[in-house]
C-alpha positions as a Markdown table, in Angstrom:
| # | Residue | x | y | z |
|---|---|---|---|---|
| 1 | Unk | 0.0 | 0.0 | 0.0 |
| 2 | Unk | 1.3 | 3.5 | -0.8 |
| 3 | Unk | 0.9 | 4.5 | 2.9 |
| 4 | Unk | 3.9 | 2.5 | 4.2 |
| 5 | Unk | 6.7 | 4.8 | 3.4 |
| 6 | Unk | 4.8 | 7.9 | 4.5 |
| 7 | Unk | 3.6 | 6.4 | 7.8 |
| 8 | Unk | 7.1 | 5.2 | 8.5 |
| 9 | Unk | 8.6 | 8.6 | 7.8 |
| 10 | Unk | 5.9 | 10.4 | 9.9 |
| 11 | Unk | 6.4 | 8.1 | 12.8 |
| 12 | Unk | 10.2 | 8.4 | 12.7 |
| 13 | Unk | 10.1 | 12.2 | 12.3 |
| 14 | Unk | 7.9 | 12.7 | 15.3 |
| 15 | Unk | 9.5 | 10.0 | 17.5 |
| 16 | Unk | 13.0 | 10.9 | 17.4 |
| 17 | Unk | 15.2 | 14.1 | 17.1 |
| 18 | Unk | 17.6 | 14.7 | 14.4 |
| 19 | Unk | 20.7 | 13.1 | 16.2 |
| 20 | Unk | 21.6 | 9.5 | 15.9 |
| 21 | Unk | 23.0 | 8.8 | 19.5 |
| 22 | Unk | 23.3 | 5.5 | 21.1 |
| 23 | Unk | 21.6 | 4.7 | 24.4 |
| 24 | Unk | 23.4 | 5.4 | 27.6 |
| 25 | Unk | 24.6 | 1.6 | 27.6 |
| 26 | Unk | 26.4 | 2.2 | 24.4 |
| 27 | Unk | 24.0 | 0.5 | 22.2 |
| 28 | Unk | 23.5 | 1.9 | 18.7 |
| 29 | Unk | 20.1 | 2.8 | 17.7 |
| 30 | Unk | 18.7 | 3.6 | 14.3 |
| 31 | Unk | 17.2 | 6.9 | 15.7 |
| 32 | Unk | 18.2 | 9.4 | 18.1 |
| 33 | Unk | 16.5 | 10.5 | 21.3 |
| 34 | Unk | 12.8 | 11.2 | 21.6 |
| 35 | Unk | 11.9 | 14.9 | 20.7 |
| 36 | Unk | 8.8 | 17.0 | 21.7 |
| 37 | Unk | 6.0 | 17.1 | 19.2 |
| 38 | Unk | 4.4 | 20.3 | 20.8 |
| 39 | Unk | 5.8 | 23.3 | 22.4 |
| 40 | Unk | 4.5 | 26.0 | 24.5 |
| 41 | Unk | 4.9 | 28.7 | 21.7 |
| 42 | Unk | 2.3 | 26.8 | 19.6 |
| 43 | Unk | -0.9 | 29.0 | 19.4 |
| 44 | Unk | -3.3 | 26.2 | 20.5 |
| 45 | Unk | -1.2 | 25.1 | 23.4 |
| 46 | Unk | -2.0 | 26.3 | 26.9 |
| 47 | Unk | 0.5 | 24.2 | 28.8 |
| 48 | Unk | 3.4 | 21.9 | 27.7 |
| 49 | Unk | 5.8 | 19.7 | 29.5 |
| 50 | Unk | 8.5 | 17.3 | 28.0 |
| 51 | Unk | 10.8 | 14.9 | 29.7 |
| 52 | Unk | 13.2 | 12.4 | 28.1 |
| 53 | Unk | 15.4 | 9.8 | 29.6 |
| 54 | Unk | 17.4 | 7.6 | 27.2 |
| 55 | Unk | 15.2 | 6.2 | 24.4 |
| 56 | Unk | 12.0 | 7.1 | 26.4 |
| 57 | Unk | 9.9 | 10.5 | 26.4 |
| 58 | Unk | 6.9 | 11.7 | 27.9 |
| 59 | Unk | 5.0 | 14.8 | 26.9 |
| 60 | Unk | 2.0 | 16.5 | 28.6 |
| 61 | Unk | 0.0 | 19.0 | 26.6 |
| 62 | Unk | -3.1 | 21.0 | 27.4 |
| 63 | Unk | -4.6 | 22.6 | 24.5 |
| 64 | Unk | -6.5 | 25.9 | 24.8 |
| 65 | Unk | -9.8 | 24.0 | 23.8 |
| 66 | Unk | -9.4 | 22.0 | 27.1 |
| 67 | Unk | -8.2 | 18.9 | 25.5 |
| 68 | Unk | -5.6 | 17.0 | 27.8 |
| 69 | Unk | -3.0 | 15.0 | 25.9 |
| 70 | Unk | -0.1 | 12.7 | 27.0 |
| 71 | Unk | 2.3 | 11.4 | 24.5 |
| 72 | Unk | 4.6 | 8.3 | 25.4 |
| 73 | Unk | 7.5 | 7.7 | 23.1 |
| 74 | Unk | 10.0 | 4.8 | 23.2 |
| 75 | Unk | 12.3 | 3.3 | 20.6 |
| 76 | Unk | 15.7 | 2.5 | 19.5 |
| 77 | Unk | 15.2 | 0.0 | 16.6 |
| 78 | Unk | 11.4 | -0.7 | 17.3 |
| 79 | Unk | 9.5 | 2.6 | 17.6 |
| 80 | Unk | 6.4 | 3.5 | 19.4 |
| 81 | Unk | 4.3 | 6.5 | 20.2 |
| 82 | Unk | 1.2 | 6.4 | 22.4 |
| 83 | Unk | -1.3 | 9.2 | 22.5 |
| 84 | Unk | -3.5 | 9.3 | 25.6 |
| 85 | Unk | -6.5 | 11.8 | 25.2 |
| 86 | Unk | -8.4 | 12.4 | 28.3 |
| 87 | Unk | -12.2 | 13.4 | 27.8 |
| 88 | Unk | -14.5 | 14.4 | 30.7 |
| 89 | Unk | -17.8 | 12.7 | 30.8 |
| 90 | Unk | -19.3 | 9.2 | 31.2 |
| 91 | Unk | -18.5 | 7.1 | 28.0 |
| 92 | Unk | -19.2 | 3.7 | 29.5 |
| 93 | Unk | -21.9 | 2.9 | 27.1 |
| 94 | Unk | -20.2 | 3.8 | 23.8 |
| 95 | Unk | -19.4 | 1.1 | 21.4 |
| 96 | Unk | -16.1 | 0.1 | 19.9 |
| 97 | Unk | -16.8 | 2.2 | 16.6 |
| 98 | Unk | -17.2 | 5.3 | 18.7 |
| 99 | Unk | -13.6 | 5.0 | 20.0 |
| 100 | Unk | -12.0 | 4.0 | 16.6 |
| 101 | Unk | -13.8 | 6.9 | 14.8 |
| 102 | Unk | -12.6 | 9.1 | 17.8 |
| 103 | Unk | -9.0 | 8.1 | 17.1 |
| 104 | Unk | -9.3 | 9.1 | 13.5 |
| 105 | Unk | -10.9 | 12.4 | 14.5 |
| 106 | Unk | -8.4 | 13.0 | 17.1 |
| 107 | Unk | -5.3 | 12.5 | 14.9 |
| 108 | Unk | -7.1 | 14.8 | 12.4 |
| 109 | Unk | -7.6 | 17.5 | 15.0 |
| 110 | Unk | -4.0 | 17.3 | 16.2 |
| 111 | Unk | -2.6 | 17.5 | 12.7 |
| 112 | Unk | -4.0 | 21.1 | 12.2 |
| 113 | Unk | -2.5 | 22.4 | 15.5 |
| 114 | Unk | 0.7 | 23.0 | 13.8 |
| 115 | Unk | 2.4 | 22.6 | 10.3 |
| 116 | Unk | 5.0 | 20.4 | 12.0 |
| 117 | Unk | 2.1 | 17.9 | 12.9 |
| 118 | Unk | 0.4 | 17.8 | 9.5 |
| 119 | Unk | 1.6 | 14.3 | 8.9 |
| 120 | Unk | -0.7 | 13.1 | 11.8 |
| 121 | Unk | -3.5 | 13.5 | 9.1 |
| 122 | Unk | -2.1 | 10.3 | 7.4 |
| 123 | Unk | -2.8 | 8.4 | 10.6 |
| 124 | Unk | -6.3 | 9.9 | 10.7 |
| 125 | Unk | -7.0 | 8.8 | 7.1 |
| 126 | Unk | -5.4 | 5.4 | 7.7 |
| 127 | Unk | -7.7 | 4.6 | 10.8 |
| 128 | Unk | -10.7 | 6.0 | 8.9 |
| 129 | Unk | -9.9 | 3.8 | 5.9 |
| 130 | Unk | -9.5 | 0.7 | 8.0 |
| 131 | Unk | -12.0 | 1.4 | 10.5 |
| 132 | Unk | -14.3 | -1.7 | 9.7 |
| 133 | Unk | -11.3 | -4.0 | 10.0 |
| 134 | Unk | -10.1 | -2.7 | 13.3 |
| 135 | Unk | -11.0 | -3.9 | 16.8 |
| 136 | Unk | -10.5 | -2.2 | 20.0 |
| 137 | Unk | -7.4 | -3.1 | 21.9 |
| 138 | Unk | -6.0 | -5.2 | 19.1 |
| 139 | Unk | -3.0 | -4.1 | 17.0 |
| 140 | Unk | -4.0 | -3.6 | 13.4 |
| 141 | Unk | -1.3 | -3.6 | 10.5 |
| 142 | Unk | -2.2 | -1.6 | 7.7 |
| 143 | Unk | 1.3 | -2.6 | 6.2 |
| 144 | Unk | 3.8 | -5.3 | 7.5 |
| 145 | Unk | 5.8 | -3.8 | 10.4 |
| 146 | Unk | 3.6 | -0.8 | 11.0 |
| 147 | Unk | 0.7 | -1.2 | 13.5 |
| 148 | Unk | -1.9 | 1.0 | 15.0 |
| 149 | Unk | -4.0 | 0.2 | 18.3 |
| 150 | Unk | -7.0 | 2.0 | 19.6 |
| 151 | Unk | -8.0 | 1.4 | 23.2 |
| 152 | Unk | -9.8 | 3.1 | 25.9 |
| 153 | Unk | -9.8 | 3.5 | 29.7 |
| 154 | Unk | -13.2 | 4.2 | 31.3 |
| 155 | Unk | -14.3 | 6.0 | 34.5 |
| 156 | Unk | -17.5 | 7.4 | 35.5 |
| 157 | Unk | -16.4 | 11.0 | 35.1 |
| 158 | Unk | -13.6 | 10.7 | 32.6 |
| 159 | Unk | -12.3 | 8.4 | 29.8 |
| 160 | Unk | -9.1 | 8.2 | 28.1 |
| 161 | Unk | -8.7 | 7.4 | 24.4 |
| 162 | Unk | -5.5 | 5.5 | 23.6 |
| 163 | Unk | -3.9 | 5.6 | 20.1 |
| 164 | Unk | -0.6 | 3.5 | 19.9 |
| 165 | Unk | 1.5 | 3.8 | 16.5 |
| 166 | Unk | 4.3 | 1.4 | 16.2 |
| 167 | Unk | 7.0 | 0.5 | 13.6 |
| 168 | Unk | 9.0 | -2.7 | 14.1 |
C-alpha cells in the first residue's frame, strides 16, 4: 500500500530528534533520542511539558480548547508513540466504533494544531480507511511492520482514548 513509506517517515520524524546517538549503555540505535512534538509557543497550546530519559520520552500537553493529551515515546530500533487523550464525561456505554472513529478524528484535530504535525493526518486517514477492519485493543497492521492500536480507559467521570502507533 502507498501509505507504508509515508507512515514510517511520519512516525520516525515525530518519535526521534535529528541526532543519531546511542543509548546510555552504548547500544547503537537507528534513531536518536525522543523529541517533543508540541511546544508552549504553539498557538493552540495552553500548557506543555516534555521529559526524556534515554530512549523514552513523555510529553504532557493541554490545548486551549481544554483537551488534555499525553504522548509516550519509546524506541531504538522498534519505535512506538502512544497518544492518551483524556475526555471528561461518562462514556461507558459507547461502542467500539465510537472509539475508533474518535481516534481518527483526534489525529485529524492534532494534525491542524501546527504545520509540523500535519503528518498526523495520514494516521487519521489510515484509521478511517480501515475502521471496519479494526478491533478495539487489538493491533492492526495496515502494512507489515507498522501497527496502530486503539483502546480506551473508562471511568464514571472521565475516559481516556489511547492511540498507539508502532514501527518494528
